N, C-alpha and C positions, 0 to 999 in steps of 0.2 A: 266675124261673129261674137258675141259676147265670152268672155275670160266663163262666164260663167255655162255658157254654152258650151264649147270643149272641153270644160269640165264635166261636165253630165255626161259629158257623149262621152267620158273616156270611161267614168263609171262605168257608164250600162256595161261596156265592154268589156271591165275590169269582170263586172259582177254572173258575166255571160259564159266567160271563161273560169272562174273559180265557184258558181253557182255555192253563194252564202244562202242561207235559212235564210234573209232578211236585207233591205237597205237599208240601215237608219243616218237621216240629215241631218247630224247637227249643227242645232243653230243660237249655241251659249247661253240663247235665254236660262232669265230665273225658273221658268216655266219647265226648259230640260232638266236645271243640278237640280228643281222638286221631287221631279219624274226618278231619275238615276238614282239620287240619294236612298228614296224611298224602295224600290224597287232591290238596292244590294241589300237593305238594313233587316230586306223581305226574305232574300236566299240567305242570309250571313253574309255574306263578300265581306260586306265592312260593318260595323263593328262600333255602336257609338258609345263613345269614353261619354266623362261624369261634367252631365254638361253646368253644372257652378262650376265646376271648375275649368272647364273647356268646352265653352259655349261653342258649337256651332262646327266641332272636333268628334273626328269618327278616325277608326285602325282600320288600314285593307290591307292584306297581306293579298303576295298574289299564286296561283297555285301552281309549283312544282315545274305541270306539262305544261303554263301560260308560254303564249308562240313566241312570249318578247326575252325568250332566254333562249333565244336563238340568233340573238348578235349578228352569230359569223355569218347567218342565210339572212338574215336582212339586210339592205343597201338603200341606197336613196340615189337616186337616176336622175341626172341633171345633164345640161350640158354642160354645165362650166362645177366642175370636182369645188372648188373653192363654197359652191351655195348649200355644200353636204354639211357644210362644220367641220370641225375637227374631231368629233369623236366618231364619226358615221361612216361607215363603210358608204364608199360609192363609187359604181357603175355608170357609161355610157346608158344614153336609155337606148340606140337603137344595140348595143353588145347585151340589154338586157333583154328586147325584143326577142334580138336571136336566139337566145336561152331558152327561150319558151317560157319565161320566168313567174307566168300567171297558168301558167297550163296545170300544176297540179291542183287540187282539191286542197280547201279547208277542213280542218277537223268539221264532224260534224255538229250543226248546232251553230257555227259562227255565223258573226255577224258582221259587214261590211261595212265600216264609219265613215260617213266625208262629209268635214267643219265645211261651213254654210260660211262663209268671211263677211256679204252683202256687199262684193266686190261685185262688178258687172261692165267693164269694158275693155 
């Protein structure tokens, strides 16, 4: 089974448990970047800086209730602890599954993102 197929199955399972409003597959393309910038400019989560002085630069501030501010509750689950990196919380995948880590529902309107790497082996 390809890595992509394994990841797609995992994302489907995570989405079934967390019930996000939608699943967004990120491909890293210029079109995707332009769409995301346009969306954030429209809803004012991104502010355009002076384009003469700072071309292509923007200011983004996270919301105080952003889930990224729950670092103590965020874990990288890999077989090898070193893969999580020195600044991340680590948990063995089996332990995370035993804790039903995905059973809690994300905030209403949350999206589930999955990065497309182009790897398929």
